[in-house]
Structure formats: C-alpha cells, structure tokens
N, C-alpha and C positions, 0 to 999 in steps of 0.2 A: 176722735175721742179714744183714749187708750185706758181701759179699766184695769185697776190693780187690786191685789189683795196683799196687804202688807201687815207685819207685827212690829210693834215698837214697845220698848221697856220704857216705862215713864220714870222720869227723874223728879221726885217730890221735893228735893232739897231747895231751899230758898235761892233765888236768882238763876234757877234752871230754866231752859227754854221749855215752852209749853208745846204739846204735840198740835199737829196741823191735820185736819180733815179736808181733803180736796174733794169738792162736791162739783157737780155740773147740772144745769137746768134740765128738767124733765129726766132726771136719773135719782135713784135712791141709793144713799150710802148707808152702810150698816157700821155701827161701833159695838165692839164686844170688849168685855172686862174679864181678865183672869188674873190669878195670884201666880207667884214665883213657882208653884208646883204644877201649873197648868189647869187648876180648878177654876170654875166660873166664880167670879166675884159679883154677887147680886147687888142691884141698886137698893139703896136705903131710903131714897125719897125721889120724887119727880125731878128730872133735870130742869135747869133754868135756861131759857133761851133769850140771848140778848138782843137778837133782831128778828121779830116775828113777821116783819114785812119781807125779809129776804130769805128765811129759812122756816121750814116746818119741821119740828122735831117731835117725834112719837117714841114711845116706849113701851115695854111689857112689864107691868109690876111683878116684883119678885123674880125678875130675870137679870141677865147680864146683857141686855141688848137694847140699843138705841137706833132708831132709824131717822135720817136726815134728809130732807129734799130741799133743794135750792129752788126758790120761787122766782128767782131772776138772775140774770148773768152779772159778773163783775161786781159781787157784793161780799161783804165780810161781816163777821160777827164771832160770837163764841157761846158755848155751853158749859154750865158749871154742873158738875156730876157728884153726887154723894153717894159713896158706897158703903154697904153696911158694915159697921164697926170700924171704918177708916176715919181717923180724927181730922183729916184735911181733906178739901174737895179737889177733884181732878178738873181742871179747866182745858178745854179744847178749843182752839181756834179754828174757825170755819172760813173757808174761802170758795168762791164759785167762779174763779178765774180772774185774770187781770187784762185789761186792755192795752197795757203796755208790753205784755209778753210778745215776743217775736216768734215764739214756737209755732210750728206748723200744726201740731197736735196737742191736745190738751189732755193731761194725765188726771184721772179721777180715782179715788179710793172706793171701789165697789165695797170692799169691806177692810176696816182697819181695826186689827186686834191689838188692844192696849193690855200690856203685861204690867201689873203693880209688883214693884220689887219687895213684896212682903207676903207672909203667908196669911191667906184670908180665912173667913169662917168656914169655907168648904174645902180647906186645904186636905190633900190626900195624905191620909196617915203614913202610907208606905213610900212617901217621896224621899228623894235623897237629901242628905244635910245641905244646908244653905251654901257651905264652902265649895260644893261640887256642881251648884247651878250657876252656869255662866251667863248671868242676866245682861250684861253689856257686851258680850262677845260678838261682834259683827261677822266673824268668820263662822261660828257656830250657827248663828241666826240664818246665814246665807245657805248652809247645808241643810237646815231645818226647813227652809223655804223651797228647797229642791233646786236651787241655783248656785252650786259650788263654784270654786274657781276654775278657770278654763283648763288648768294643768292637773286637776284632781282626776283620777283614774277610777271609773267605775269598774267593780269587781264581780266576777261571777261567784254565785253562791249555790249550794245545795241543802236542802232541808225543808221542814214543815214549819217555817216562819214566815206567815203571809205578809203581803204588803211592806216588804223590806228592800232597801237599797244600800249598798255598800260602796264606799269609795275610799281609796287610798291617796293620802295626801302627805307627802314627807315620810316620816317614820310612824305615822298614826292611821288608825281606821276611824271613819266617820260613818255611823250607821243609822239610817233614817228608818224608823220602824214605829208600828203601834203596839209592839210587845215590850214588856219590862225585861231588863237585862238581869241575868243571875251571876254574871261574872263581875270581877273588879273593873272600874272604869275610872277615867280621869275627871271627865266634865260632861254634863248634860243640860239639854234644854228642851222645853216641852211647849206645845201649843194647845189651844182651847180644845181642838178637834181630837185630841188623844194622841197626836203624833210625838214621838221622842227622837231627839238626836243624842247618840252616844259616842263620845270620843274615848278611844283606847289605844294602847300600843299595838303594833302589828301582831297578829296571832292568827292561826289558821282555823280555830274553833271558837266559837262564842255561843253561850247558852242563854236561852230566853224562856220566859214563862208564856206559854200559849194555852189558853183554855185549862188552866190549872195544872198543865203538865210542863216538864222541862224538856224543851226541845234544842237539840244542837244545831248550830248553822255552821256549815262547813264553807270556808272562805278560800278562793283560789288566788293566793297572793302572787304577784308579779316579781 
C-alpha cells in the first residue's frame, strides 16, 4: 500500500474527464475542496453516494471536507458533490482497486485536494489576478507539491521568512512558502493549507510579508 497526498484542478467543462479517488479497504481517504485562490470551498448540500454497499461517505456540514472509506476491495462508484454557490455539481469516481492490475503495490489517495478553477464564496480578497494563477500548470504543481524536476537546483537562502524553499530551474526561481510575496512575479499557485508557489525571474533578493512586516529573502544564486 502506497498512500499519497495529491492536488488536482477540476475541469468543469462538458466532455472533461472526472477526477478519480483511489481508495483501499480498511483505509480512510479525505477529499478537500478549494477555489483558485487556495481558499476552502464549503459544501452546499450532503454528498450523494452511488454505491452504499461498496463505500461509506461521511462529511462535516459547512466544511470543505469529505471522508470516504472503501467497504470492500475491487469496487467502483461515484459521489456527487454540491459546493456552495457553484451551479454545477462535482462528480468524483471512486475505486478500491482492480483485480486485473498487475502492480505489486496499490496506490491510494490518503488525501485528494480538488481545486475548483473559479473564485469561491470564501476567496481571498488579496489574491493575485486570475491571469497569474497557473491552474493547469503541471510544472508549478510539482514544485508546490515539493517534488520538482530532478534538474531543479535547491538554493541557499538567508532571512526571516519561515518554511521557505527556493529552487532555480532554467532562468527562473520557484519559491515555495507560506508567506505572501511583495515583489513582482510571473505566476503563482496555492494549496488549501496556505502554501504558495511563486515563479519569478532570477533575482538575489525577494521581499515577503511575514507577520505584517516586509522581510527580505536573500538568495544565493548559482
């Protein structure tokens, strides 16, 4: 069993593929929902479970969290989720493995964070414009998840900006942090836990907002 925490931007367009939640018997998988700014998007109604014999679906009212437990192996189903203020439902396919799979290990989603490509009712007022939010950029998502390309170079930094990692890849910096940037940037992506990924051209100093103060981050470029 290989547990994973993943983030996926949902495509709500007609004809698009629906997200898949990979579950496993005797394990609990969590689904969370956020908007394009990284703010939680709360449930507007109880989720609908298509297969009560195969899956148990629980939720916390007025939250952005659903828990799914597979009741047996090798089953499928789906849940339909209604989010507050969103005119279309979000449908998630459920699976608890396949007997035809030849893989020696089974991957399960311990937590799947689903990002809705719109601003929700709890959108952050200070969020960047939509044109700078890279919703479908797999590269930025990889940096945000902390698994950048193998040739991305981690850089040393100095300053009072906590929980921050900086990589150089090509002619750009990719900065993973929980602080808001004060300088100009090209693209960004945020997760539900408050972590941001900022992409900007190479520069030795970047300023961030930390506890209401502007703090410089000194970057040792290579």
